[in-house]
C-alpha positions in Angstrom: 198.6 178.4 -37.2 198.9 175.9 -34.4 201.6 173.7 -33.0 200.7 170.3 -31.6 203.6 170.4 -29.1 205.3 173.1 -27.2 208.7 173.9 -28.7 211.2 174.7 -26.0 213.0 171.6 -24.6 211.5 168.8 -26.5 212.8 165.4 -25.3 214.1 162.6 -27.5 211.2 160.8 -29.1 208.8 163.7 -29.0 207.4 165.3 -32.2 207.0 168.8 -33.3 204.3 169.4 -35.9 204.3 172.6 -38.0 201.7 173.8 -40.4 200.2 177.0 -41.7 201.0 180.4 -43.2 203.9 182.7 -42.3 203.6 186.5 -42.2 206.9 188.0 -43.3 207.7 191.6 -42.3 207.6 194.1 -45.1 211.3 194.5 -45.3 211.7 190.8 -46.0 210.8 189.3 -49.4 208.0 186.8 -48.9 208.7 183.2 -49.9 207.2 181.9 -53.1 204.8 179.7 -51.2 202.6 181.1 -48.5 201.7 177.9 -46.7 203.9 174.9 -45.6 203.6 171.9 -43.5 206.2 169.6 -41.9 206.5 166.7 -39.5 209.5 166.8 -37.1 210.2 163.9 -34.8 213.2 163.8 -32.6 215.5 160.8 -31.9 218.2 160.4 -29.3 220.7 163.3 -29.2 218.1 165.8 -30.4 218.3 164.7 -34.0 215.3 165.9 -36.0 213.7 163.7 -38.6 211.8 166.1 -40.9 209.2 164.8 -43.3 207.2 167.0 -45.7 205.1 166.5 -48.9 207.2 168.9 -50.9 210.6 170.7 -50.9 209.1 173.9 -49.5 207.7 172.1 -46.5 211.0 170.3 -46.0 212.8 173.6 -45.9 210.2 175.0 -43.5 210.7 172.2 -41.0 214.5 172.4 -41.4 214.6 176.2 -40.8 212.4 176.0 -37.7 214.3 173.1 -36.1 217.7 174.6 -36.9 216.6 177.9 -35.3 215.3 176.1 -32.3 218.7 174.6 -31.6 221.0 177.4 -32.7 219.1 180.6 -33.0 221.9 182.9 -31.7 224.6 181.5 -33.9 222.4 181.7 -36.9 221.1 185.3 -36.1 224.7 186.5 -35.6 225.9 185.1 -38.9 222.9 186.5 -40.8 223.8 189.9 -39.1 227.3 189.5 -40.5 226.0 188.7 -44.0 223.7 191.7 -43.9 226.7 193.9 -43.4 225.3 195.4 -40.1 227.8 194.3 -37.4 229.0 197.9 -37.1 225.5 199.1 -36.5 224.8 196.7 -33.6 228.3 196.0 -32.2 230.3 199.0 -33.2 232.8 199.5 -36.1 235.9 199.1 -34.0 234.9 195.7 -32.5 235.9 192.4 -34.1 234.6 188.8 -34.3 236.2 185.5 -34.9 235.7 183.7 -38.2 235.7 180.2 -36.8 236.2 178.5 -40.2 239.3 180.6 -41.0 240.6 180.9 -37.5 241.1 184.7 -37.7 239.8 187.8 -36.1 237.9 190.2 -38.4 237.1 193.8 -37.8 233.3 194.6 -38.0 233.7 197.5 -40.4 236.0 195.5 -42.7 233.4 192.7 -42.7 230.5 194.9 -43.3 232.2 196.6 -46.3 233.2 193.2 -47.7 229.7 191.6 -47.5 228.0 194.8 -48.8 230.4 194.8 -51.7 229.7 191.1 -52.3 226.0 191.5 -52.1 226.1 194.4 -54.5 228.5 192.8 -57.0 225.6 191.2 -58.9 226.7 187.6 -58.3 223.5 186.6 -56.6 221.3 188.5 -59.0 223.0 186.8 -62.0 222.7 183.4 -60.4 219.0 183.9 -59.6 218.4 185.1 -63.2 220.1 182.0 -64.6 219.0 178.4 -65.1 220.8 175.6 -63.3 223.6 174.8 -62.9 224.7 178.4 -62.8 221.5 179.3 -61.0 219.7 177.4 -58.2 217.6 174.4 -59.3 213.8 175.1 -59.0 213.6 172.5 -56.2 216.4 174.1 -54.3 214.7 177.5 -54.6 211.6 176.1 -53.0 213.7 174.4 -50.3 215.4 177.8 -49.5 212.1 179.7 -49.5 210.6 177.2 -47.1 213.7 177.3 -44.9 213.3 181.1 -44.7 209.7 180.8 -43.8 210.5 178.2 -41.1 213.3 180.2 -39.6 211.1 183.4 -39.6 208.3 181.4 -37.9 210.6 180.5 -35.1 211.8 184.1 -34.8 208.1 185.3 -34.6 207.2 182.6 -32.1 210.3 182.9 -29.9 213.0 185.2 -31.3 214.7 187.4 -28.8 212.7 185.8 -26.0 215.0 182.8 -26.4 216.5 181.3 -23.3 219.9 181.5 -24.9 221.8 184.3 -23.1 223.9 184.9 -26.2 221.1 186.8 -28.0 218.2 187.0 -25.5 216.6 190.5 -25.9 218.8 191.5 -28.9 217.3 193.5 -31.6 219.4 191.7 -34.3 217.4 188.6 -33.8 215.0 189.2 -36.7 213.5 187.7 -39.8 215.7 186.9 -42.8 215.3 186.8 -46.6 216.3 184.1 -49.1 219.0 186.5 -50.3 220.8 186.0 -46.9 220.7 182.3 -47.4 222.3 182.6 -50.8 224.9 185.0 -49.3 225.6 182.3 -46.7 226.4 180.0 -49.6 228.9 182.6 -50.9 230.3 182.9 -47.4 231.0 179.2 -47.2 232.6 179.4 -50.7 235.1 182.0 -49.8 236.4 180.4 -46.5 239.6 179.5 -48.3 240.0 182.8 -50.1 238.1 186.0 -49.8 237.7 185.8 -46.0 241.4 186.5 -45.7 241.2 189.6 -47.8 238.4 191.5 -46.0 240.8 194.1 -44.4 242.8 194.4 -47.6 239.7 195.1 -49.6 238.0 197.5 -47.1 241.1 199.6 -46.7 242.5 199.7 -50.2 243.0 203.2 -51.4 245.2 204.8 -54.0 248.5 206.3 -52.7 248.2 209.9 -51.6 251.8 210.9 -52.1 254.2 210.6 -55.1 255.5 207.3 -54.1 254.2 204.5 -51.9 255.4 201.2 -50.4 256.2 198.3 -52.6 255.8 194.6 -51.9 258.9 193.0 -50.4 260.0 189.5 -51.3 261.3 188.9 -47.8 257.9 189.7 -46.4 256.3 187.3 -48.9 258.6 184.5 -47.6 257.5 185.3 -44.1 253.9 185.2 -45.2 254.3 181.9 -47.0 255.8 180.4 -43.8 252.8 181.7 -41.8 250.4 180.2 -44.4 252.1 176.9 -44.1 252.0 177.1 -40.3 248.3 177.9 -40.5 247.7 174.9 -42.7 249.5 172.8 -40.1 247.3 174.1 -37.3 244.3 172.7 -39.3 241.5 174.8 -38.0 239.6 172.9 -40.7 240.7 169.5 -41.8 239.2 166.0 -41.9 239.7 162.2 -42.4 237.8 160.3 -45.0 238.0 156.5 -45.6 235.9 154.8 -48.3 236.1 151.0 -48.4 235.0 149.2 -51.6 233.8 145.7 -51.9 237.3 144.2 -52.1 238.1 145.7 -48.6 235.0 144.4 -46.9 235.5 141.6 -44.3 234.4 138.1 -45.4 230.9 137.3 -44.1 229.8 141.0 -43.9 226.6 141.9 -45.8 228.1 145.3 -46.7 229.3 146.1 -50.1 230.7 149.5 -49.3 231.8 151.3 -46.1 232.5 154.9 -45.3 234.1 156.6 -42.3 234.0 160.4 -42.2 235.3 162.7 -39.5 235.6 166.4 -40.5 237.9 168.4 -38.2 236.1 171.7 -37.9 235.5 174.5 -35.3 233.3 173.7 -32.4 231.9 177.2 -32.1 230.5 179.8 -34.5 229.0 179.7 -37.9 230.9 176.6 -39.1 229.2 174.4 -36.6 227.5 171.3 -38.0 223.9 170.4 -37.3 222.5 166.9 -37.8 219.1 166.1 -39.4 217.2 163.7 -41.7 215.2 165.4 -44.4 212.6 163.4 -46.3 210.3 164.3 -49.2 208.8 160.9 -50.1 209.9 159.8 -53.6 212.1 162.8 -54.1 214.6 163.2 -51.2 215.7 161.1 -48.2 219.0 162.3 -46.8 220.5 161.8 -43.4 223.6 163.6 -42.2 225.0 167.0 -41.1 225.2 170.4 -42.8 226.7 173.7 -41.9 224.3 176.1 -40.1 222.6 178.7 -42.3 221.7 176.5 -45.3 219.1 173.7 -45.6 221.6 171.3 -47.1 223.4 168.2 -46.0 227.2 168.3 -46.6 228.2 164.9 -45.0 225.9 161.9 -44.9 224.2 159.1 -46.7 221.2 158.0 -48.6 220.3 154.3 -48.9 222.4 154.0 -52.0 225.5 155.9 -51.2 227.5 157.6 -48.5 230.0 160.5 -48.7 232.3 162.8 -46.8 234.6 165.7 -47.6 238.1 166.7 -46.5 239.8 170.1 -47.0 242.0 169.8 -50.1 245.4 171.3 -50.7 244.5 173.3 -53.8 245.1 177.0 -53.8 241.9 179.0 -54.1 242.9 182.5 -55.1 245.4 184.4 -57.2 246.7 188.0 -56.5 247.1 189.7 -59.9 249.8 192.3 -60.1 248.5 195.4 -61.9 250.9 197.7 -63.7 249.4 201.2 -63.1 249.2 203.9 -65.8 251.7 206.7 -65.4 250.2 209.5 -63.4 247.0 207.7 -62.6 247.0 205.1 -59.8 243.4 204.2 -60.5 244.1 203.0 -64.1 246.0 200.0 -65.1 247.5 198.7 -68.3 246.7 195.4 -70.1 248.5 194.6 -73.3 249.5 198.3 -73.7 246.0 199.7 -73.2 244.7 201.6 -70.2 241.7 200.4 -68.3 240.0 202.5 -65.7 239.2 200.9 -62.3 235.6 201.0 -61.4 234.8 202.5 -58.0 231.9 201.7 -55.7 231.0 203.6 -52.6 230.0 201.3 -49.8 227.9 202.9 -47.0 227.9 201.1 -43.6 225.6 202.1 -40.7 227.9 202.2 -37.7 227.0 202.7 -34.0 228.4 205.9 -32.5 229.4 206.3 -28.9 226.0 207.8 -28.0 224.3 204.7 -29.5 223.1 206.4 -32.6 223.9 205.0 -36.1 226.1 207.2 -38.3 227.0 206.1 -41.8 230.6 205.3 -42.7 231.7 205.3 -46.3 234.4 203.3 -48.0 235.4 203.0 -51.6 236.0 199.6 -53.2 238.0 199.6 -56.4 237.5 196.8 -58.9 239.2 195.6 -62.1 238.6 193.0 -64.7 240.3 190.5 -62.4 238.5 191.3 -59.2 238.6 193.9 -56.4 241.8 195.7 -55.5 243.3 194.5 -52.2 246.3 195.5 -50.1 246.9 192.1 -48.5 245.6 188.6 -48.0 246.5 185.9 -45.5 249.4 187.9 -44.2 250.8 188.7 -47.6 251.4 192.5 -47.8 250.3 193.9 -51.2 250.7 197.6 -51.0 249.1 200.0 -53.5 252.0 202.1 -54.8 252.2 204.7 -57.7 253.3 201.9 -60.0 251.6 198.7 -58.8 248.4 197.5 -57.2 247.0 194.1 -56.7 243.6 192.6 -57.6 242.1 189.4 -56.1 241.0 186.7 -58.5 238.7 184.7 -56.4 236.4 182.4 -58.5 234.6 181.1 -55.4 233.2 184.6 -55.0 231.7 184.3 -58.5 228.8 182.0 -58.0 226.6 179.9 -55.7 226.8 176.7 -57.6 228.0 175.0 -54.4 224.4 174.9 -53.2 223.4 173.0 -56.4 226.3 170.7 -55.8 225.2 169.7 -52.3 221.5 169.6 -53.2 222.3 167.1 -56.1 224.6 165.1 -53.9 221.8 164.9 -51.2 219.6 163.2 -53.8 222.4 160.9 -55.2 222.1 157.1 -55.0 225.4 156.0 -56.4 229.0 157.0 -57.0 228.0 157.8 -60.6 225.4 160.3 -59.3 227.9 162.0 -57.1 230.4 162.2 -60.0 227.7 163.8 -62.1 226.9 166.3 -59.4 230.6 167.3 -59.0 231.3 167.6 -62.7 227.9 169.0 -63.7 227.5 171.7 -61.0 231.2 172.4 -60.4 230.5 174.2 -57.1 232.4 172.4 -54.3 234.5 175.3 -53.0 237.5 173.8 -51.2 237.1 170.1 -50.6 237.9 166.6 -51.7 235.0 164.2 -51.9 235.1 160.5 -50.9 232.2 158.2 -51.4 231.0 154.6 -51.7 227.8 153.0 -53.0 226.0 149.7 -52.8 227.8 148.3 -55.8 231.1 148.4 -53.8 232.8 151.3 -55.6 235.0 153.6 -53.6 235.5 157.0 -55.1 237.8 160.0 -54.6 237.8 163.4 -56.4 239.1 166.9 -55.9 236.7 168.4 -58.4 236.4 171.8 -56.9 236.7 175.5 -57.8 240.4 176.2 -58.4 241.9 179.0 -60.4 243.2 177.8 -63.8 246.9 178.4 -63.2 248.9 175.7 -64.9 252.6 175.1 -64.1 253.5 176.5 -67.5 251.4 179.7 -66.9 253.0 180.1 -63.4 256.5 179.7 -64.9 255.7 182.2 -67.7 253.8 184.8 -65.7 254.7 184.7 -62.1 256.2 188.0 -60.7 259.2 188.0 -58.5 256.9 188.2 -55.5 254.9 185.4 -56.9 257.9 183.1 -57.4 258.7 183.4 -53.7 255.1 182.5 -52.7 254.8 179.8 -55.3 257.9 178.0 -54.1 256.7 177.9 -50.5 252.9 177.7 -50.7 251.7 177.2 -54.3 250.2 180.7 -54.4 251.2 182.6 -57.6 251.1 186.4 -58.1 250.6 186.8 -61.8 251.5 189.7 -64.1 248.2 191.3 -64.9 249.7 193.6 -67.5 249.6 190.7 -70.0 246.2 189.5 -70.9 247.6 186.0 -71.7 248.7 185.8 -68.0 245.1 185.6 -66.7 244.0 182.2 -65.2 242.8 180.0 -68.1 239.4 178.4 -68.5 239.8 174.7 -68.7 237.7 172.5 -71.0 234.2 172.1 -69.7 234.7 174.6 -66.9 231.5 176.6 -66.0 233.4 179.3 -64.1 235.8 181.4 -66.2 239.4 181.1 -65.2 239.1 177.8 -63.5 240.2 174.2 -64.2 237.7 171.9 -65.8 236.7 168.6 -64.2 238.8 166.6 -66.7 241.9 168.4 -65.4 241.3 167.5 -61.8 242.1 164.2 -59.9 239.5 161.4 -59.7 239.9 157.8 -58.7 237.5 154.9 -58.4 238.7 151.6 -56.7 237.3 148.4 -55.4 239.6 148.3 -52.3 239.7 151.8 -50.8 240.4 155.5 -51.1 241.4 157.7 -48.3 242.4 161.3 -47.6 243.5 163.3 -44.5 244.1 166.7 -46.0 247.3 166.0 -48.0 247.0 166.1 -51.8 245.5 163.5 -54.1 248.9 161.8 -54.6 248.5 158.8 -52.2 244.8 158.5 -52.2 245.6 154.8 -52.6 249.4 154.0 -52.6 248.8 151.2 -55.1 247.7 153.9 -57.6 249.7 157.1 -57.0 248.1 160.0 -58.9 250.6 162.3 -60.6 250.8 164.8 -63.5 248.4 167.4 -62.1 249.1 171.1 -61.9 250.8 172.2 -58.7 247.9 174.6 -58.1 245.9 171.4 -57.1 248.6 170.0 -54.8 252.0 168.4 -54.7 253.0 164.8 -55.5 256.2 163.1 -54.4 256.5 165.1 -51.2 256.4 164.1 -47.6 252.9 163.3 -46.2 251.6 164.5 -42.8 251.7 162.1 -39.8 247.9 161.9 -39.9 247.8 161.0 -43.6 250.4 158.3 -43.0 248.4 157.1 -39.9 245.3 156.6 -42.0 247.2 154.7 -44.7 248.9 152.5 -42.2 245.7 151.8 -40.3 243.9 150.8 -43.5 246.8 148.6 -44.7 247.0 146.8 -41.3 243.3 146.1 -41.2 243.3 144.7 -44.7 246.3 142.5 -43.8 244.8 141.6 -40.4 247.9 142.8 -38.5 246.3 145.4 -36.2 245.2 143.1 -33.5 241.6 143.2 -34.4 239.6 140.1 -35.6 240.1 138.8 -39.1 241.0 140.8 -42.2 239.1 143.6 -43.9 236.4 145.9 -42.6 232.9 145.9 -41.5 231.1 148.9 -40.0 232.1 148.2 -36.4 235.7 147.6 -37.3 235.9 150.7 -39.4 234.4 152.7 -36.6 237.0 151.2 -34.1 239.9 152.0 -36.5 238.7 155.6 -36.9 238.4 156.2 -33.2 241.4 154.1 -32.0 243.4 157.2 -31.0 246.6 155.5 -32.0 249.5 157.9 -32.6 251.8 157.0 -35.5 254.4 159.4 -34.3 254.3 157.7 -30.9 254.7 154.2 -32.5 257.7 155.5 -34.5 259.5 157.5 -31.8 258.4 156.9 -28.2 260.7 154.0 -27.6 263.6 155.9 -29.1 262.8 158.9 -27.0 262.8 156.7 -23.9 266.2 155.3 -24.8 267.5 158.8 -25.4 266.2 159.9 -22.1 267.9 157.1 -20.2 271.2 157.8 -22.0 271.3 161.4 -21.0 274.2 162.3 -18.7 273.0 162.7 -15.1 269.5 162.3 -16.4 269.2 165.9 -17.4 268.2 167.5 -20.7 268.8 171.1 -21.8 266.1 173.7 -21.9 265.9 177.4 -22.3 265.8 177.7 -18.5 268.8 175.5 -18.0 269.3 171.7 -17.4 266.1 169.8 -16.5 266.0 166.5 -14.6 264.1 164.2 -17.0 264.9 160.9 -15.4 261.3 160.3 -14.3 260.1 160.8 -17.9 262.0 157.9 -19.3 259.7 155.2 -17.9 256.6 157.2 -18.7 257.6 157.3 -22.4 258.6 153.6 -22.4 255.3 152.5 -20.8 253.0 154.7 -22.8 250.5 152.7 -25.0 251.0 155.0 -28.0 247.4 156.1 -27.8 245.4 159.2 -26.8 242.6 157.4 -25.1 241.3 159.0 -22.0 243.4 157.0 -19.6 246.6 156.7 -21.7 249.4 157.6 -19.2 252.2 159.5 -20.9 250.1 160.8 -23.8 250.2 164.4 -22.5 254.0 164.3 -22.0 254.5 162.9 -25.5 252.3 165.5 -27.1 254.3 168.3 -25.6 257.6 166.6 -26.5 256.5 165.9 -30.1 255.2 169.4 -30.7 258.6 170.8 -29.9 260.7 168.0 -31.4 258.9 168.1 -34.8 260.0 171.8 -35.1 263.6 171.2 -34.1 266.2 172.5 -36.5 267.2 169.7 -38.9 264.0 167.9 -38.1 263.1 165.1 -35.7 263.9 162.2 -38.1 267.0 160.1 -38.6 265.8 158.3 -41.7 264.6 161.0 -44.2 261.6 160.9 -46.5 261.9 159.1 -49.8 259.2 159.1 -52.5 260.0 155.5 -53.2 258.7 154.6 -49.7 256.4 157.5 -48.8 254.2 155.7 -46.2 257.0 154.4 -44.1 259.4 157.4 -44.3 260.6 159.5 -42.6 261.1 157.4 -39.5 263.4 156.8 -36.5 263.9 159.6 -34.0 267.0 161.6 -34.5 268.2 161.3 -30.9 271.5 162.9 -31.8 269.8 166.1 -32.7 270.4 168.7 -29.8 267.0 170.2 -30.6 265.3 166.9 -30.0 267.0 166.5 -26.7 266.0 170.0 -25.7 262.4 169.3 -26.7 262.3 166.6 -24.0 263.7 169.0 -21.4 261.2 171.7 -22.4 258.3 169.3 -22.3 259.2 168.1 -18.8 259.7 171.6 -17.6 256.4 172.7 -19.0 254.6 169.8 -17.3 256.1 170.6 -13.9 255.4 174.4 -14.3 251.7 173.5 -15.0 251.7 171.2 -11.9 250.9 168.2 -14.0 252.3 164.7 -13.2 254.5 163.4 -16.0 252.1 160.5 -16.5 249.1 162.8 -16.9 246.3 161.5 -19.1 243.8 163.1 -21.5 241.1 162.4 -19.0 242.6 164.9 -16.6 243.8 167.5 -19.1 241.6 167.7 -22.2 238.0 168.8 -22.0 235.0 169.9 -24.0 233.0 172.6 -22.2 229.5 172.8 -23.6 226.8 174.4 -21.5 229.2 174.9 -18.7 229.9 171.2 -18.4 233.5 169.9 -18.3 233.6 166.7 -20.2 236.9 164.8 -20.8 237.3 163.8 -24.5 239.7 161.4 -26.2 241.9 162.4 -29.1 245.3 164.0 -29.8 247.3 166.3 -32.0 247.1 165.9 -35.7 250.9 166.4 -35.9 251.3 163.3 -33.7 249.5 161.2 -36.3 246.2 160.8 -34.5 243.2 160.4 -36.7 240.8 161.6 -33.9 242.5 165.0 -34.0 241.6 167.7 -31.5 243.1 171.1 -30.6 242.2 174.1 -28.5 243.4 176.6 -25.9 245.8 175.4 -23.2 245.8 177.3 -20.0 248.4 177.9 -17.4 247.4 174.8 -15.6 248.2 172.7 -18.6 244.6 171.7 -19.4 243.2 172.2 -22.9 239.7 173.5 -23.7 239.0 171.8 -27.0 237.9 174.3 -29.7 238.3 172.4 -33.0 238.8 168.9 -34.4 236.6 165.9 -34.7 233.0 167.0 -35.3 230.4 165.0 -37.2 231.6 161.4 -37.1 229.9 158.8 -39.2 230.5 155.2 -39.9 228.2 153.8 -42.6 227.7 150.4 -44.2 225.8 150.0 -47.4 224.3 146.8 -48.9 222.0 146.4 -51.9 218.3 146.4 -51.1 218.9 147.3 -47.4 218.7 150.4 -45.3 222.0 152.0 -44.6 223.6 150.8 -41.3 224.9 154.1 -40.0 226.3 155.2 -36.6 227.0 158.9 -35.8 228.0 161.4 -33.2 228.2 165.1 -33.3 231.0 165.8 -30.8 229.9 169.2 -29.6 226.2 168.2 -29.6 223.3 169.7 -31.5 222.5 172.9 -29.7 224.7 176.0 -29.0 222.1 177.1 -26.5 223.5 176.2 -23.0 219.9 175.8 -21.6 219.0 173.2 -24.2 218.9 169.5 -23.2 220.9 168.8 -26.4 223.8 171.2 -25.6 226.0 168.4 -24.2 224.4 165.0 -24.5 226.3 163.9 -27.7 229.5 165.3 -26.3 229.1 162.7 -23.5 228.7 160.0 -26.1 231.9 161.2 -27.8 233.7 161.0 -24.4 232.9 157.3 -24.3 233.5 156.8 -28.1 229.8 156.0 -28.5 228.2 156.4 -31.9 224.4 156.0 -32.1 222.3 154.5 -34.9 221.0 157.4 -37.0 217.5 156.0 -37.2 217.3 157.0 -40.9 215.2 153.9 -41.7 213.5 153.1 -38.5 210.3 155.1 -37.7 210.9 157.6 -34.9 208.1 157.3 -32.2 205.8 160.1 -31.2 205.3 161.7 -34.6 202.1 162.1 -36.6 201.3 164.2 -39.6 199.0 167.2 -39.9 198.0 168.9 -43.0 198.7 172.3 -44.5 197.7 173.7 -47.8 
């Protein structure tokens, strides 16, 4: 096997050519094909364009190129999926699930993934035809991916220049099974990931009694869940413009803007590529590391993006235990014995040796027994236990869904993929095509809990959670209280596609992580189960900002040329960094500031002289551009004011005017005045001038670089939403937010006109030339042509057999 170019630090425009056979270690199952070939040519920003004669070759090139850019992140996640973190890192240590934004103990994680791997879900899928099992082409793609990844491990592996895993024994070959487990891991990011500790530590009570779940604690947990949703570790904006929203004179028929707000580190990083099998596949976009699939992108006929939806993804089921036997439960008056599985985890001892640790996982007809999820305490007492109904842990159809979307050429094709595969785990889908149709759907895996079922079967604990967070806790002692299977649903206990919201328009659809209700205010969607999301309730500032921005552009009242969108205007709107909260309240805040007696505002530390802040707020441009003076002060003020008792608004929300309400700052609210005092005090304590700008306070830090980046808080109504860790000096190291940004224009008979940027760049290896280059583009709001139609220079094809 030979390479025509050296792989370590390939410049833009160079080509990497792969061909030949892969020798897989005995402990790894060999792929179904023994020989693959692929052509990989790189364009600006380190984006690979992978061409192969078949799906196996395409996967081979993808696996090799992905490992070249992100070997340590990939190897670490495959270690997690193999249930061996305790063996290499110790059972007491923890890691961060970047997608969930939580810390997970290694032993808990190992028990969970070994339980999941042994549950039979992957074996059943691999033994089933599509859509329940992987499509034959997808199997070949995965097998090739494994071969390509393993080829890179053989060629470079632990000799990598990336210090995160250089010399580490856990950098090793993988099997296809781990790739399918990666699919399951993505599926449970909104559900099972929060129950790992509760599953790994669940045990029947040893005494005669036991703790019981407390309603008050449930209310606290619901508040924490709501707060976590507000933090939006994962979020997104999606805008799909149909033919009626396109600017006069533009050749485009459909336009799409996508900007997922995702973690900038860890396994939920995106990686950008074009993957081509002539006549069978030609997809350009970005996918999550660990699977050879594109999750956001375009073909020449359509473009799509996803946003995290508001649907609830899991249901705790309250088990009534049989008298005298806490490992048996009663359903419709009949006892059922829990099944028990012993999970053995190799764990590193203090002397470096590996000693097995054993845990017991208890399972029921509804799912595994857990003692807590997402901060909800669910203790196993003598009379009650709780099982987790998590339908996303029950299949890997999500891989079929994205594989079929990757081959789609129209909105109709995407709709068919969503409704036919029924695998999208936690997201809305927005799409456009060359006929000018704009499409929205939340056709995803959601437990089948209707409002009537919740009213009839919710426990006292569940009613508290349901009211605050749309999470029920159902009475499992009645068989009729199990989640129902909707018409046409492939997964038992889930809603069918006909029960879920879908909308096709010629003007536009949009979503910024609120429910389906105001996808287009001209066509409010109502009548869906609360489990899917709420209608008639206040929308987030970012949702309102997106709706206002689209309405202004269509009316031509935003200061930009003409009316309607083209690709450049859509890109400019998406990255404008305007703050809707600033537009609605900054002038009021400045007037309030000037009216304060003696120019002082209250704070926890006593009165604060805020007189110098009045002019800063009055002169701020209501944006979070790099040089927007006053943006930092407003962000601190608004973060505090939005949490003031009684709320920050004088005019309350009304469902009759949901885009324009609430509005007007409640300057008479003492909490709002105190927010100003606290914000000014915080700026001074950090040594920041009151007119500090994002350029001096907000940074991305790839590869040791410190790159200022534009954007602001989601809560301030900024579409280009960013967040991270703020230090004592008041500067913020960005850790999540805008990630793979794409602006795409589609026209019949033409190549897609697409511009993209991956905000944190392609490679997590700090020694790579592509660890920070696209981040510098993002700093300047620069999106590059994705070269999906133009030949990339420097490449040539070589054969394989």
